[in-house]
KEKE-3310 file (N, C-alpha, C; in steps of 0.2 Angstrom, whole numbers, plus 5000, padded with zeros to 4 digits):
npx = (4973:4971:4982:4981:4970:4974:4983:4975:4967:4977:4981:4970:4972:4977:4987:4985:4979:4986:4977:4970:4978:4982:4970:4969:4979:4976:4965:4971:4979:4969:4964:4976:4977:4965:4967:4981:4980:4970:4975:4987:4981:4974:4985:4991:4981:4981:4994:4992:4983:4989:4999:4991:4986:4998:5002:4992:4994:5006:5004:4996:5005:5014:5006:5003:5015:5019:5008:5012:5025:5036:5036:5039:5045:5041:5031:5035:5034:5045:5049:5058:5069:5080:5092:5086:5079:5066:5052:5053:5046:5049:5047:5050:5056:5058:5073:5079:5086:5095:5105:5109:5121:5119:5129:5142:5155:5153:5152:5142:5129:5116:5111:5105:5099:5086:5085:5075:5079:5077:5077:5078:5065:5070:5067:5069:5058:5051:5042:5039:5035:5027:5036:5039:5029:5025:5027:5022:5024:5014:5019:5015:5011:5025:5031:5044:5053:5062:5066:5079:5085:5086:5078:5080:5078:5080:5084:5085:5079:5074:5083:5086:5088:5075:5067:5072:5084:5094:5087:5078:5068:5064:5050:5047:5049:5039:5028:5016:5020:5021:5031:5045:5053:5068:5080:5090:5099:5114:5132:5138:5150:5155:5158:5151:5143:5153:5164:5179:5179:5178:5185:5187:5176:5174:5172:5164:5151:5141:5133:5131:5121:5111:5112:5102:5085:5069:5052:5040:5028:5021:5017:5012:5019:5012:4998:4995:4992:4991:5005:5008:5019:5029:5043:5060:5067:5080:5083:5091:5100:5110:5123:5126:5141:5158:5168:5174:5177:5193:5196:5198:5201:5198:5203:5199:5195:5189:5181:5168:5161:5157:5143:5140:5147:5141:5132:5118:5108:5100:5106:5119:5114:5110:5122:5130:5123:5125:5138:5151:5162:5173:5187:5194:5199:5191:5185:5172:5173:5174:5178:5173:5160:5159:5162:5152:5141:5144:5144:5131:5122:5114:5123:5128:5130:5124:5112:5094:5087:5071:5053:5037:5023:5005:4997:4996:5002:4999:5005:5008:5024:5028:5016:5016:5027:5023:5012:5017:5024:5036:5048:5049:5055:5071:5084:5094:5089:5076:5067:5061:5073:5091:5105:5114:5130:5144:5156:5159:5157:5151:5139:5123:5106:5095:5083:5081:5084:5085:5075:5064:5057:5056:5064:5062:5065:5056:5044:5042:5040:5028:5020:5021:5015:5002:4998:4998:4988:4977:4974:4976:4976:4984:4981:4979:4967:4955:4943:4930:4937:4949:4957:4961:4975:4984:4981:4975:4977:4972:4977:4970:4968:4967:4968:4976:4972:4970:4962:4954:4955:4942:4939)
npy = (6219:6217:6210:6200:6195:6192:6182:6172:6170:6165:6154:6146:6140:6125:6109:6094:6080:6064:6054:6060:6062:6048:6045:6052:6046:6033:6035:6040:6030:6020:6027:6027:6012:6009:6017:6015:6000:6003:6012:6005:5994:6001:6006:5994:5990:5999:5997:5985:5988:5996:5987:5978:5986:5990:5978:5976:5986:5983:5971:5976:5985:5977:5971:5981:5985:5974:5976:5988:5984:5979:5965:5950:5956:5953:5958:5960:5958:5956:5949:5952:5951:5957:5952:5955:5966:5973:5967:5969:5974:5972:5980:5973:5969:5957:5953:5945:5928:5915:5903:5890:5878:5863:5859:5871:5868:5856:5846:5841:5843:5841:5843:5856:5871:5883:5900:5914:5931:5944:5962:5976:5989:6004:6016:6014:6011:6005:5995:5994:5984:5987:5985:5968:5964:5952:5942:5928:5916:5904:5888:5876:5858:5849:5859:5863:5855:5855:5852:5845:5849:5836:5828:5825:5826:5840:5850:5866:5877:5883:5877:5875:5866:5863:5862:5850:5852:5847:5836:5827:5818:5821:5822:5835:5842:5837:5841:5854:5872:5886:5897:5908:5924:5920:5929:5936:5929:5925:5923:5939:5945:5937:5933:5922:5906:5897:5904:5913:5927:5942:5937:5928:5918:5906:5889:5877:5864:5850:5850:5863:5874:5889:5904:5912:5912:5916:5923:5927:5938:5936:5943:5941:5949:5961:5955:5955:5945:5934:5925:5908:5900:5890:5889:5892:5908:5922:5935:5950:5957:5967:5963:5971:5975:5979:5971:5963:5954:5957:5969:5986:5993:5988:5983:5991:5980:5972:5978:5980:5968:5969:5971:5981:5992:5996:6007:6006:5994:5986:5986:5981:5968:5964:5964:5956:5943:5943:5944:5938:5930:5929:5928:5935:5928:5925:5913:5902:5895:5882:5890:5903:5900:5897:5909:5917:5911:5913:5926:5931:5920:5905:5902:5915:5927:5940:5937:5933:5918:5914:5910:5911:5914:5912:5914:5923:5925:5936:5942:5943:5942:5940:5935:5923:5916:5915:5906:5894:5889:5896:5904:5917:5930:5928:5940:5946:5943:5946:5937:5919:5913:5909:5920:5922:5914:5923:5920:5908:5904:5894:5892:5886:5890:5892:5888:5895:5885:5887:5894:5885:5874:5860:5854:5852:5852:5847:5846:5859:5866:5859:5864:5878:5879:5874:5883:5896:5892:5894:5884:5886:5880:5869:5856:5849:5850:5861:5870:5876:5879:5886:5901:5911:5921:5925:5933:5927:5928:5927:5930:5940:5934:5942:5955:5958:5961:5958:5945:5941:5926:5920:5913)
npz = (4315:4302:4299:4307:4303:4290:4292:4296:4285:4277:4283:4281:4269:4264:4260:4249:4257:4262:4259:4249:4239:4236:4232:4220:4213:4211:4202:4192:4188:4184:4174:4165:4165:4158:4145:4139:4135:4125:4117:4112:4105:4096:4088:4085:4076:4066:4061:4055:4046:4038:4033:4026:4016:4010:4004:3995:3986:3981:3973:3964:3958:3952:3942:3934:3929:3921:3911:3905:3901:3888:3875:3883:3894:3908:3923:3941:3959:3971:3985:4000:4015:4027:4039:4055:4051:4041:4031:4014:3999:3982:3967:3951:3934:3921:3912:3903:3900:3908:3904:3913:3918:3927:3935:3935:3929:3923:3908:3903:3892:3893:3906:3910:3916:3915:3919:3921:3922:3934:3938:3949:3946:3938:3945:3958:3966:3982:3994:4010:4024:4041:4056:4062:4054:4043:4027:4020:4007:3997:3994:3982:3984:3980:3973:3976:3969:3956:3937:3928:3911:3905:3912:3925:3943:3953:3967:3973:3977:3992:4003:4017:4031:4038:4026:4021:4015:4001:3997:3987:3990:4002:4014:4015:4003:3995:4001:4004:4008:4018:4015:4021:4016:4014:4012:4018:4024:4023:4017:4017:4014:4004:3987:3981:3985:3995:3993:3998:4009:4000:3990:3974:3964:3970:3975:3964:3963:3962:3973:3977:3985:3983:3994:3996:3996:3990:3986:3973:3966:3950:3934:3917:3903:3893:3893:3906:3913:3928:3932:3928:3929:3936:3937:3943:3945:3945:3955:3954:3967:3974:3985:4002:4004:4003:4001:3988:3972:3964:3971:3978:3966:3953:3936:3920:3912:3921:3929:3924:3927:3941:3950:3959:3955:3945:3934:3931:3935:3927:3914:3917:3920:3907:3899:3906:3903:3890:3887:3876:3881:3896:3897:3888:3877:3866:3863:3870:3886:3900:3910:3908:3909:3923:3929:3925:3930:3943:3946:3941:3943:3950:3961:3965:3977:3975:3970:3972:3973:3966:3966:3957:3966:3970:3980:3996:4013:4027:4042:4060:4065:4078:4084:4077:4082:4095:4093:4088:4099:4102:4112:4109:4098:4089:4095:4087:4073:4073:4070:4069:4065:4067:4067:4053:4051:4049:4049:4042:4026:4021:4029:4035:4032:4046:4059:4075:4087:4101:4106:4108:4118:4116:4101:4083:4066:4056:4064:4067:4054:4050:4060:4058:4045:4048:4058:4050:4041:4049:4058:4073:4085:4082:4080:4068:4063:4057:4067:4078:4089:4084:4082:4069:4066:4055:4038:4024:4006:3990:3972:3960:3945:3933:3936:3947:3960:3976:3985:4000:4009:4018:4033)
capx = (4967:4972:4987:4978:4965:4978:4986:4969:4966:4983:4981:4965:4975:4981:4989:4982:4981:4989:4972:4967:4983:4981:4964:4971:4985:4972:4961:4976:4980:4964:4964:4981:4976:4961:4970:4986:4978:4967:4981:4991:4976:4973:4991:4992:4975:4984:5000:4989:4979:4995:5002:4987:4986:5005:5002:4987:4997:5012:5002:4994:5010:5017:5001:5004:5023:5017:5005:5017:5030:5036:5034:5044:5046:5035:5032:5034:5036:5050:5049:5065:5071:5087:5092:5085:5076:5058:5050:5053:5043:5053:5045:5055:5055:5062:5078:5082:5086:5102:5106:5114:5123:5119:5136:5146:5161:5152:5152:5135:5125:5109:5110:5105:5093:5084:5083:5074:5082:5073:5080:5073:5064:5075:5065:5070:5053:5050:5036:5042:5030:5029:5041:5036:5024:5028:5023:5025:5022:5012:5022:5011:5014:5030:5034:5051:5057:5063:5069:5084:5082:5087:5073:5083:5076:5084:5080:5089:5074:5073:5088:5088:5087:5068:5064:5074:5090:5093:5085:5072:5064:5061:5043:5046:5049:5033:5022:5014:5024:5021:5038:5047:5058:5075:5085:5095:5104:5120:5138:5137:5156:5158:5154:5146:5143:5159:5170:5182:5177:5182:5189:5185:5170:5173:5172:5157:5149:5134:5129:5131:5114:5110:5112:5096:5079:5062:5046:5038:5021:5023:5013:5015:5020:5006:4992:4994:4989:4995:5009:5007:5025:5032:5051:5064:5070:5085:5082:5097:5099:5117:5124:5129:5148:5164:5172:5172:5182:5197:5198:5194:5202:5198:5205:5193:5192:5185:5176:5161:5158:5155:5136:5141:5150:5137:5128:5111:5108:5097:5111:5123:5113:5109:5129:5132:5120:5126:5144:5153:5167:5176:5194:5197:5201:5187:5181:5169:5176:5171:5180:5168:5153:5159:5162:5146:5136:5148:5141:5123:5118:5112:5127:5130:5127:5121:5106:5090:5082:5063:5048:5031:5017:4998:4994:5000:4998:5001:5004:5013:5030:5028:5011:5017:5031:5019:5008:5021:5027:5042:5048:5049:5059:5078:5084:5096:5086:5068:5062:5063:5079:5096:5109:5119:5137:5147:5164:5159:5153:5146:5134:5116:5099:5093:5078:5084:5082:5085:5068:5059:5058:5059:5064:5062:5064:5050:5038:5042:5038:5022:5017:5020:5010:4995:4996:4996:4982:4972:4974:4981:4977:4989:4979:4978:4960:4952:4936:4928:4942:4954:4957:4966:4978:4985:4976:4977:4975:4974:4977:4965:4972:4968:4967:4981:4970:4970:4955:4956:4951:4938:4939)
capy = (6215:6215:6205:6193:6192:6189:6176:6168:6168:6161:6148:6143:6136:6118:6105:6089:6075:6058:6050:6062:6060:6041:6044:6054:6041:6027:6037:6041:6022:6017:6030:6023:6005:6009:6020:6011:5995:6005:6015:5999:5990:6006:6006:5987:5989:6004:5995:5979:5991:5998:5982:5975:5991:5989:5972:5976:5991:5979:5966:5980:5988:5972:5970:5988:5984:5969:5979:5993:5981:5976:5958:5947:5960:5951:5962:5956:5960:5952:5949:5952:5952:5957:5950:5961:5972:5973:5964:5974:5972:5976:5980:5971:5967:5952:5956:5940:5922:5913:5896:5888:5870:5861:5860:5875:5865:5850:5847:5838:5849:5839:5845:5862:5875:5890:5904:5920:5936:5950:5967:5981:5994:6009:6021:6011:6012:5999:5996:5991:5983:5988:5981:5963:5962:5947:5939:5921:5913:5898:5883:5870:5853:5847:5865:5864:5851:5856:5846:5847:5848:5830:5825:5823:5830:5845:5854:5871:5882:5882:5871:5874:5859:5863:5860:5844:5853:5846:5829:5827:5813:5824:5825:5843:5844:5834:5844:5861:5875:5893:5900:5914:5927:5919:5932:5940:5924:5922:5926:5945:5947:5932:5934:5916:5901:5893:5909:5916:5934:5947:5933:5926:5915:5901:5882:5874:5857:5848:5851:5870:5878:5896:5906:5917:5911:5920:5921:5934:5937:5937:5944:5941:5955:5963:5954:5957:5939:5931:5920:5901:5898:5889:5888:5898:5914:5925:5942:5954:5962:5967:5962:5977:5974:5981:5964:5961:5952:5962:5974:5993:5997:5984:5985:5992:5973:5968:5983:5979:5962:5971:5975:5986:5998:5997:6013:6003:5986:5982:5986:5977:5961:5962:5964:5949:5938:5943:5944:5932:5927:5933:5928:5939:5923:5925:5907:5901:5889:5881:5895:5908:5897:5897:5915:5920:5909:5916:5933:5932:5914:5903:5902:5921:5931:5945:5935:5928:5912:5916:5907:5914:5911:5914:5915:5926:5926:5942:5940:5946:5937:5938:5930:5916:5913:5912:5901:5887:5887:5898:5909:5924:5930:5930:5947:5948:5943:5948:5931:5913:5911:5911:5924:5918:5913:5926:5918:5903:5905:5888:5891:5885:5894:5887:5890:5896:5879:5889:5897:5881:5869:5854:5857:5847:5855:5844:5848:5867:5867:5859:5869:5885:5878:5874:5891:5901:5890:5896:5879:5889:5874:5864:5849:5846:5851:5868:5870:5882:5882:5890:5909:5913:5927:5927:5934:5924:5932:5925:5935:5938:5932:5946:5962:5959:5963:5953:5944:5938:5920:5920:5906)
capz = (4314:4295:4299:4311:4298:4285:4294:4296:4278:4274:4286:4279:4264:4266:4256:4249:4262:4259:4256:4243:4235:4234:4227:4213:4209:4209:4197:4186:4186:4181:4167:4161:4163:4151:4139:4136:4130:4119:4112:4109:4101:4089:4085:4081:4071:4061:4057:4052:4040:4033:4030:4021:4010:4006:4000:3990:3982:3978:3968:3958:3954:3947:3937:3930:3926:3916:3906:3902:3898:3880:3875:3887:3900:3914:3929:3946:3965:3975:3994:4003:4021:4029:4046:4060:4047:4039:4024:4009:3992:3977:3960:3946:3928:3918:3907:3899:3902:3909:3904:3918:3919:3934:3939:3930:3927:3919:3901:3900:3889:3894:3912:3910:3919:3912:3925:3919:3926:3936:3941:3951:3941:3938:3949:3964:3971:3986:3999:4017:4029:4047:4060:4064:4050:4038:4022:4017:4001:3997:3989:3981:3984:3974:3970:3978:3965:3948:3934:3922:3904:3904:3916:3931:3948:3956:3972:3975:3981:3999:4005:4023:4035:4038:4020:4018:4011:3993:3997:3983:3992:4008:4014:4014:3996:3992:4004:4003:4013:4018:4015:4023:4012:4017:4007:4021:4028:4018:4018:4014:4011:3999:3980:3979:3990:3996:3991:4004:4009:3996:3984:3968:3963:3974:3971:3962:3963:3961:3980:3979:3986:3984:4000:3996:3993:3991:3981:3970:3962:3943:3929:3910:3899:3888:3895:3912:3918:3933:3928:3931:3927:3943:3937:3948:3943:3949:3955:3956:3973:3976:3993:4005:4005:3999:4000:3981:3968:3961:3976:3976:3960:3947:3929:3915:3910:3927:3933:3922:3930:3947:3950:3964:3952:3939:3935:3930:3936:3921:3909:3920:3919:3900:3898:3908:3900:3882:3885:3873:3885:3901:3898:3882:3872:3860:3863:3876:3889:3905:3915:3906:3912:3930:3931:3923:3936:3949:3946:3941:3943:3957:3967:3967:3983:3973:3968:3975:3969:3968:3962:3958:3970:3968:3986:4001:4020:4030:4049:4064:4067:4085:4085:4074:4086:4101:4091:4087:4105:4103:4118:4107:4093:4090:4096:4081:4067:4073:4067:4073:4062:4069:4063:4049:4054:4043:4048:4039:4020:4019:4034:4032:4035:4052:4064:4081:4091:4108:4106:4108:4123:4112:4094:4078:4060:4053:4067:4067:4048:4049:4064:4053:4040:4052:4061:4044:4038:4053:4063:4079:4090:4079:4080:4062:4061:4057:4070:4081:4094:4082:4080:4065:4067:4049:4034:4018:4000:3983:3968:3955:3939:3927:3938:3951:3965:3982:3988:4006:4010:4023:4037)
cpx = (4969:4976:4985:4973:4969:4981:4980:4967:4971:4983:4976:4967:4978:4983:4985:4984:4984:4983:4970:4972:4983:4975:4966:4975:4981:4968:4966:4978:4976:4963:4969:4979:4971:4964:4975:4984:4975:4970:4985:4987:4975:4979:4992:4987:4979:4989:4997:4986:4984:4997:4998:4987:4992:5005:4998:4991:5003:5010:5000:4999:5014:5013:5002:5011:5022:5014:5009:5023:5030:5036:5041:5046:5041:5037:5031:5035:5039:5049:5056:5065:5077:5087:5091:5081:5068:5058:5050:5050:5046:5050:5051:5052:5060:5066:5081:5082:5093:5101:5111:5115:5121:5125:5141:5152:5160:5151:5146:5130:5117:5107:5109:5098:5092:5082:5081:5077:5078:5078:5076:5071:5069:5073:5067:5065:5051:5045:5039:5035:5031:5032:5037:5032:5027:5024:5026:5020:5020:5015:5018:5015:5018:5034:5042:5056:5057:5066:5073:5081:5083:5082:5075:5080:5081:5081:5086:5085:5072:5077:5090:5086:5079:5065:5069:5081:5090:5091:5078:5066:5062:5054:5041:5045:5042:5027:5021:5018:5022:5028:5040:5052:5065:5081:5091:5099:5109:5126:5139:5144:5159:5154:5149:5147:5150:5166:5173:5180:5181:5185:5185:5178:5168:5173:5164:5157:5143:5129:5129:5124:5116:5109:5105:5090:5072:5057:5044:5031:5023:5017:5015:5014:5013:5000:4990:4992:4994:4999:5008:5014:5027:5040:5054:5067:5075:5083:5089:5097:5105:5119:5128:5135:5152:5169:5170:5178:5186:5198:5194:5195:5203:5200:5198:5190:5188:5180:5169:5157:5155:5148:5136:5143:5146:5132:5120:5112:5105:5102:5117:5122:5112:5116:5131:5129:5122:5134:5148:5158:5170:5184:5198:5200:5197:5183:5178:5172:5172:5173:5175:5162:5153:5159:5155:5141:5139:5144:5134:5119:5117:5116:5129:5126:5124:5115:5102:5086:5076:5059:5041:5026:5011:4994:5000:4997:5002:5000:5009:5018:5029:5022:5012:5022:5027:5015:5011:5025:5035:5043:5048:5052:5067:5080:5088:5093:5079:5064:5064:5069:5085:5100:5113:5127:5142:5154:5164:5154:5149:5141:5127:5112:5096:5088:5082:5081:5081:5079:5063:5061:5060:5059:5065:5061:5057:5044:5037:5039:5031:5017:5015:5015:5002:4993:4994:4990:4976:4970:4978:4981:4982:4988:4978:4971:4958:4944:4936:4933:4949:4952:4962:4969:4982:4980:4979:4974:4977:4974:4973:4969:4973:4968:4973:4979:4970:4963:4956:4951:4949:4938:4936)
cpy = (6212:6209:6199:6189:6188:6183:6170:6165:6164:6155:6144:6138:6130:6114:6099:6083:6068:6054:6053:6062:6054:6040:6046:6050:6036:6029:6037:6034:6018:6020:6026:6016:6004:6012:6017:6005:5997:6008:6010:5996:5995:6006:6000:5988:5993:6001:5988:5982:5993:5993:5979:5979:5991:5983:5972:5980:5987:5975:5970:5983:5983:5971:5975:5987:5979:5972:5984:5990:5979:5968:5955:5950:5959:5956:5958:5961:5955:5953:5948:5954:5951:5955:5956:5967:5971:5970:5970:5972:5977:5975:5978:5969:5962:5955:5951:5933:5919:5905:5893:5880:5869:5861:5865:5872:5858:5852:5845:5843:5848:5841:5852:5865:5882:5894:5911:5925:5942:5955:5971:5985:6000:6014:6020:6012:6005:6000:5992:5991:5986:5983:5975:5960:5958:5944:5933:5919:5907:5893:5877:5864:5850:5853:5866:5860:5853:5851:5849:5846:5840:5824:5824:5829:5835:5849:5859:5878:5880:5876:5871:5867:5859:5861:5854:5845:5851:5839:5829:5822:5815:5824:5831:5845:5842:5838:5851:5865:5883:5895:5907:5917:5926:5922:5935:5936:5922:5926:5933:5947:5942:5934:5928:5911:5897:5897:5912:5924:5939:5943:5932:5923:5909:5894:5880:5866:5855:5849:5858:5873:5886:5898:5910:5914:5915:5918:5927:5932:5940:5938:5944:5947:5955:5961:5955:5950:5936:5925:5913:5898:5896:5887:5894:5902:5916:5932:5945:5958:5962:5967:5968:5976:5977:5976:5962:5959:5958:5968:5981:5996:5991:5987:5986:5984:5970:5972:5981:5973:5964:5975:5980:5992:5999:6004:6011:5996:5982:5982:5981:5970:5959:5961:5957:5944:5937:5943:5937:5927:5932:5934:5932:5934:5923:5918:5905:5895:5888:5886:5901:5906:5898:5904:5919:5918:5912:5922:5935:5925:5912:5903:5909:5925:5938:5944:5932:5923:5913:5911:5910:5911:5915:5915:5918:5926:5932:5940:5944:5942:5936:5933:5924:5913:5910:5905:5894:5886:5890:5903:5916:5923:5931:5937:5950:5948:5946:5944:5925:5910:5913:5916:5920:5919:5916:5924:5911:5903:5900:5887:5889:5889:5890:5891:5890:5890:5882:5892:5893:5876:5862:5856:5851:5851:5853:5847:5856:5869:5865:5862:5876:5884:5878:5880:5896:5899:5893:5890:5882:5884:5868:5857:5846:5847:5858:5868:5876:5884:5886:5897:5911:5919:5930:5929:5931:5927:5928:5931:5934:5938:5938:5954:5963:5960:5957:5951:5939:5932:5920:5913:5907)
cpz = (4306:4295:4301:4306:4292:4286:4294:4289:4275:4277:4285:4272:4266:4260:4255:4255:4259:4255:4250:4237:4232:4230:4220:4209:4207:4203:4191:4184:4183:4174:4163:4159:4157:4145:4136:4132:4124:4115:4108:4104:4094:4086:4082:4076:4065:4057:4053:4045:4034:4029:4025:4014:4006:4002:3994:3984:3978:3972:3962:3955:3950:3941:3932:3926:3920:3910:3901:3898:3891:3880:3879:3893:3906:3920:3935:3953:3969:3982:3997:4011:4023:4036:4051:4057:4047:4032:4019:4002:3988:3970:3955:3939:3925:3912:3902:3903:3903:3908:3908:3919:3927:3938:3934:3927:3923:3911:3898:3898:3891:3901:3913:3914:3916:3918:3921:3925:3927:3939:3943:3946:3943:3942:3956:3970:3975:3991:4005:4022:4036:4050:4062:4060:4045:4033:4020:4010:4000:3991:3988:3983:3978:3971:3971:3974:3958:3944:3928:3916:3902:3908:3923:3937:3951:3961:3975:3978:3987:4001:4012:4027:4036:4032:4017:4014:4004:3992:3993:3985:3999:4008:4014:4008:3993:3995:4002:4008:4012:4020:4017:4018:4015:4013:4010:4025:4024:4020:4014:4010:4006:3993:3979:3985:3990:3994:3998:4003:4005:3991:3978:3968:3967:3970:3970:3962:3963:3968:3982:3980:3985:3992:4001:3993:3995:3986:3978:3967:3955:3938:3922:3907:3894:3890:3902:3917:3922:3931:3931:3930:3934:3943:3941:3943:3947:3949:3958:3962:3976:3983:3995:4008:4000:3998:3993:3977:3965:3965:3975:3970:3955:3940:3925:3913:3915:3929:3931:3925:3938:3947:3954:3961:3946:3940:3934:3930:3930:3916:3911:3918:3912:3898:3900:3905:3892:3881:3882:3877:3891:3901:3892:3876:3865:3859:3870:3879:3896:3911:3914:3910:3919:3932:3930:3929:3942:3950:3945:3941:3950:3963:3969:3973:3981:3969:3972:3971:3971:3963:3962:3962:3968:3975:3991:4008:4023:4037:4053:4067:4074:4087:4082:4079:4093:4100:4090:4093:4106:4109:4116:4100:4094:4090:4090:4075:4067:4070:4072:4070:4067:4065:4059:4051:4048:4043:4044:4033:4018:4025:4031:4036:4040:4057:4070:4087:4099:4109:4108:4114:4121:4104:4089:4072:4057:4057:4067:4060:4048:4055:4061:4049:4042:4054:4055:4042:4043:4059:4070:4085:4088:4080:4074:4059:4062:4061:4074:4087:4092:4081:4076:4066:4060:4044:4027:4011:3994:3979:3962:3949:3934:3930:3944:3958:3970:3985:3994:4006:4017:4027:4043)
residu = (MET:ARG:ASN:GLN:ALA:GLY:LYS:THR:ARG:LEU:GLY:SER:TYR:ARG:GLY:PHE:THR:ILE:ILE:GLU:LEU:MET:VAL:VAL:LEU:VAL:ILE:LEU:SER:ILE:ILE:VAL:ALA:ILE:SER:VAL:PRO:ALA:PHE:GLN:SER:MET:LEU:TYR:SER:SER:LYS:ARG:THR:PHE:ALA:VAL:ASN:SER:LEU:LYS:ASN:ALA:THR:LEU:LEU:ALA:HIS:ASP:LEU:ALA:LEU:ARG:GLY:ILE:GLU:GLY:GLU:ASP:GLY:ALA:VAL:VAL:PHE:LEU:PHE:ASP:GLU:GLY:GLY:GLN:VAL:THR:ILE:VAL:PRO:ALA:VAL:ARG:VAL:GLY:THR:LEU:VAL:GLU:PRO:PHE:SER:PRO:LEU:ALA:THR:ASN:THR:GLY:ALA:LEU:LEU:GLU:ARG:ASP:ILE:PHE:VAL:PRO:ILE:ALA:THR:GLY:GLU:THR:ILE:GLN:LEU:PRO:LYS:ASN:TRP:SER:VAL:ARG:GLY:TYR:ALA:THR:PRO:GLY:MET:MET:ILE:ASP:TYR:LEU:SER:ASP:GLY:ARG:GLU:ILE:THR:LYS:TRP:TYR:THR:SER:PRO:MET:TYR:GLY:GLN:MET:ASN:ALA:ASN:SER:PRO:ALA:LYS:GLU:ASP:ARG:ASN:TRP:VAL:PHE:PRO:GLU:SER:GLY:PHE:TYR:ALA:LYS:ASP:SER:GLN:SER:PHE:GLY:ALA:ALA:PRO:GLY:GLY:GLY:ILE:GLY:SER:PHE:GLY:ASN:SER:ASP:PRO:THR:GLY:ARG:GLN:SER:PHE:MET:VAL:ARG:PHE:ASP:SER:LYS:THR:GLY:ALA:LEU:SER:ARG:ASP:THR:ASN:ALA:ALA:LEU:PHE:ILE:ASP:PRO:ARG:PRO:SER:ARG:GLU:ARG:PRO:PHE:GLY:ASP:ARG:PRO:THR:LEU:ASP:ASP:ARG:TRP:LYS:ARG:VAL:ASP:LEU:ALA:ASP:ASP:THR:ARG:GLN:TRP:ALA:VAL:ARG:MET:LEU:LYS:ALA:PRO:ASN:PHE:GLY:GLY:SER:GLY:GLN:TRP:ASP:GLN:GLY:ASP:THR:ALA:GLN:ARG:VAL:GLY:TYR:ILE:GLY:ASN:ALA:SER:ASN:ASP:THR:VAL:LEU:VAL:LYS:PRO:VAL:THR:ARG:LEU:ALA:LEU:TYR:ASP:GLU:GLN:ALA:LEU:ALA:ARG:GLY:ILE:GLY:ALA:ARG:GLY:LEU:ASN:ARG:SER:THR:ASN:THR:ILE:TYR:LYS:PRO:TYR:ASP:GLN:SER:ASN:PRO:GLY:SER:GLN:ILE:GLU:ILE:ASP:ASP:ALA:LEU:PHE:ALA:THR:PHE:ASN:ASP:GLU:GLN:VAL:ARG:VAL:ASP:ILE:ASN:ARG:TRP:VAL:ASP:GLY:ASP:THR:THR:LEU:ASP:GLY:ASN:PHE:ASN:GLU:ASP:ASP:GLU:PRO:GLU:SER:ARG:ILE:PHE:THR:ILE:GLN:PRO:TYR:SER:GLY:GLU:LEU:GLN:GLU:VAL:LEU:ARG)
# end
């Protein structure tokens, strides 16, 4: 009986029916359908909050650097982006001024540009935004045009086709623009624009653009006031390459010229600015000018041409791509930009036209400006149909704090 009873008891246990399993699976599916979007939303909100706090901390840090600096050592934060990477915010200080001829081989002393030189702070402290989160700086109308000391117009800040290249009469140059940190699109194995990989300084001419442009937030030393200077400056950002002039074993006379071999970027920049000559002749000549500009000037790939801005926009790069009609982001750059053609040192920075059903540089520029402003319908008007996805901040002139512009 016990055996029979045991069999009866064992036989009373049975597995789940197919219907019961299906019910369980449906319940689990519902739970996942509810929880995954909620989790994704929470994660997105967390990244957005982190990005906002990072931006706020960055401007406060620049303000603090200016207050602690001696006379002339303005504090700043520079915004950088490398292909396929993330936006990095680098604290920097001013170390001097480079008087740069419009053309390094020209003898016309009236055609000069003064570029303040900024270097990263010695501690190497940087701030990085979460992946896909980006910052754009607001270039006011006409800010893309500079003037030589003889009064002539010059355009070397943001020279990609979208911004009219170097045409001072382009509508893009006269207009306002929300600009992206185009600091990572350049020939990384070339010392300067037009130079062969690993070669010397390269050839110069009046049409030489810089391969790297971006923006910064700058504060005046001692007072800590937000700088109203709109002149372009140069930020030293050594390129990640071993392809350098003089090869792997430069002589003592040439070693000091290489920023990648310098123990201290600040000391290197100061020496580069003050060196009496490069050829050892004891007299300054055109060749010295060309070399100096090639290492620390506008054409050098170890520098980024930056201008101060007083307004910043924080946004999701994927949201911007959707908003302006792109199919998505370029997989290599993680932006709407094409990868830079490293095989051609004279390449240009370009938007990836393959992302758009129809493409026009000018229209993309206008659409970006409208979308960042909050005109997400891109109709040229801000109304109740728009749902702004970017966050715009102004910088308080004496505290360095960010204040959001509510729309």
